[in-house]
C-alpha positions in Angstrom: 31.5 -35.4 57.5 35.1 -35.7 56.3 36.4 -33.4 59.0 34.4 -35.3 61.7 35.9 -38.6 60.5 39.4 -37.1 60.6 38.8 -35.8 64.1 37.6 -39.2 65.3 40.7 -40.9 63.8 43.0 -38.3 65.2 41.6 -38.9 68.8 41.8 -42.6 68.3 45.4 -42.2 67.1 46.5 -40.1 70.0 45.0 -42.5 72.5 46.6 -45.6 70.9 50.0 -44.0 70.4 50.1 -42.7 74.0 50.3 -46.3 75.0 53.5 -46.7 72.9 55.4 -43.7 74.2 58.5 -45.8 74.7 58.8 -46.4 70.9 61.1 -44.4 68.7 59.6 -41.7 66.3 60.3 -43.9 63.2 58.6 -46.9 64.8 55.6 -44.7 65.7 55.2 -43.6 62.0 54.9 -47.2 61.0 52.4 -47.9 63.8 50.3 -44.9 62.7 50.2 -46.1 59.1 49.1 -49.6 60.2 46.4 -48.2 62.5 45.0 -45.7 59.9 44.9 -48.6 57.3 42.9 -50.8 59.7 40.5 -48.0 60.7 39.8 -47.0 57.1 39.0 -50.6 56.0 35.5 -50.8 57.5 33.9 -54.1 56.9 30.3 -53.8 55.5 27.4 -56.1 55.4 25.9 -56.0 52.0 22.8 -57.6 50.4 22.7 -58.1 46.7 19.0 -58.1 45.6 17.7 -59.1 42.1 15.3 -61.5 40.4 18.0 -62.7 38.1 20.6 -64.9 39.6 22.1 -68.4 39.2 21.0 -70.9 37.9 19.9 -68.4 35.2 22.9 -67.2 33.3 23.4 -63.7 31.9 25.2 -60.4 32.3 23.4 -59.3 35.4 23.8 -62.7 37.0 27.6 -62.8 36.3 28.0 -59.2 37.5 26.4 -60.0 40.8 28.4 -63.1 41.2 31.7 -61.5 40.3 31.2 -58.3 42.4 30.2 -60.5 45.4 33.3 -62.6 45.2 35.6 -59.6 45.1 33.8 -57.9 48.0 34.1 -61.1 50.0 37.8 -61.2 49.3 38.1 -57.7 50.6 36.6 -58.9 53.9 33.0 -57.7 53.5 30.0 -59.9 54.3 27.8 -60.4 51.2 24.5 -62.2 50.7 22.3 -62.5 47.7 18.5 -62.3 47.9 16.5 -63.7 44.9 13.5 -65.8 44.3 13.2 -69.6 44.0 14.2 -71.3 40.8 12.4 -74.6 40.5 13.7 -76.9 43.3 16.4 -74.4 44.3 14.6 -73.0 47.4 15.7 -71.8 50.8 19.2 -70.9 51.8 22.1 -72.2 49.7 25.9 -71.6 49.9 28.1 -71.0 47.0 31.9 -70.5 46.7 33.2 -67.5 48.6 31.4 -68.5 50.8 28.4 -66.6 49.4 25.1 -67.1 51.1 22.0 -67.0 48.8 18.4 -66.7 49.9 16.1 -68.3 47.3 12.8 -66.8 48.6 9.5 -68.6 48.0 8.3 -66.0 45.5 6.7 -67.1 42.2 8.0 -65.3 39.2 5.4 -63.8 36.8 7.1 -63.5 33.5 10.7 -63.7 32.3 11.8 -64.8 35.9 10.5 -61.4 37.2 8.3 -61.5 40.4 4.8 -60.0 40.5 5.1 -56.4 41.8 3.3 -55.8 45.0 5.6 -53.5 47.1 4.1 -54.9 50.3 3.7 -58.7 50.1 7.4 -59.5 50.2 8.3 -56.9 52.8 8.0 -59.1 55.9 10.3 -61.8 54.4 12.9 -59.4 53.1 12.8 -57.3 56.3 13.4 -60.5 58.4 16.5 -61.3 56.2 17.9 -57.9 56.4 17.6 -57.7 60.1 18.8 -61.3 60.7 21.9 -60.7 58.6 22.6 -57.2 60.1 22.7 -55.7 56.6 24.0 -52.1 56.3 23.8 -51.7 52.5 21.2 -52.9 50.0 22.7 -53.2 46.5 19.9 -53.7 44.1 20.6 -54.7 40.5 18.7 -54.1 37.2 15.9 -51.6 36.8 13.6 -54.3 35.3 13.9 -56.4 38.4 10.8 -56.2 40.7 12.7 -57.5 43.7 15.4 -54.9 43.2 13.1 -52.0 43.0 11.0 -53.2 46.0 14.2 -53.8 48.0 15.1 -50.1 47.6 11.8 -49.1 49.0 12.2 -51.5 51.9 15.7 -50.3 52.6 14.4 -46.7 52.7 11.7 -47.7 55.2 14.3 -49.5 57.4 16.7 -46.6 57.2 19.4 -48.5 55.3 21.6 -47.2 52.5 20.7 -48.4 49.1 22.4 -48.6 45.8 20.5 -49.3 42.5 22.5 -49.8 39.3 20.0 -47.9 37.1 17.1 -45.9 38.4 14.9 -44.5 41.3 15.1 -41.1 43.0 15.2 -42.3 46.7 18.7 -43.8 46.3 21.8 -43.0 48.3 23.9 -43.7 45.2 23.4 -44.9 41.7 26.0 -46.5 39.3 26.0 -46.2 35.6 28.2 -48.1 33.0 28.8 -45.0 30.8 28.6 -41.2 30.9 25.9 -41.3 28.3 23.9 -43.7 30.5 24.5 -41.3 33.5 23.2 -38.2 31.6 20.1 -40.1 30.5 19.5 -41.4 34.0 19.8 -38.0 35.6 17.4 -36.4 33.2 14.8 -39.2 33.2 14.8 -39.9 37.0 15.5 -36.4 38.1 18.4 -37.5 40.3 21.1 -35.3 42.0 24.1 -35.6 39.7 26.4 -35.7 42.7 24.8 -39.1 43.7 25.4 -40.7 40.3 28.7 -42.3 39.5 30.2 -44.0 36.4 31.9 -47.3 36.7 32.5 -48.8 33.2 32.1 -52.5 32.7 35.5 -54.3 32.7 36.8 -57.3 31.0 39.4 -59.6 32.5 41.5 -60.7 29.5 43.0 -63.6 31.4 39.5 -65.3 31.4 39.0 -64.9 27.7 42.3 -66.2 26.4 41.8 -68.7 23.5 43.1 -72.2 23.9 45.7 -72.8 21.2 45.1 -76.5 21.4 41.5 -76.0 20.2 42.6 -74.1 17.1 41.2 -75.4 13.8 43.7 -76.9 11.4 41.5 -76.1 8.4 42.7 -73.3 6.2 40.6 -71.5 3.6 41.8 -69.5 0.7 39.7 -66.5 -0.4 
């Protein structure tokens, strides 16, 4: 696969540079670098799928939000597919812009949908096709919508990423090497398809406000 991509890029480079034969060698090097950077930055269309999202707050919800915002800044198209939360139904737009589908699915318990594996397929399929989705990124193993979306993605021939389990995935992401080893053993996954990306903390967002510091002092 890598050699094939290299050959395609080489042919593209030869065709483009042939149009600039009047340029000096040093200028051609700069042109080649620019073209290679543009070719390598493919824009993807990604669907984040999970039962748990805003207005519910938690680690999974914030992870989906933050990851989506960064992917959008990199030029990718990102949407979120989740179920309705009260009056929050239909299509909503959040900062980014991030398009969110609040599907008319009633949660069963703890904001988790009733597992059917078939009932939600027509709706999710319509969204994936309409948005031209290439990658389905499912979050949280306890999310019914996440697990079902991986099944749907496989049926539609799409690439899927689940952050914890399932053996039909193209890739899996774990937050630690201990989690990775446990996942490989329990789900019988190919180790080459399981990556580790530790959770990160942005210290600039957790800086204490000195003005809120208490003036009380206690002697122990």
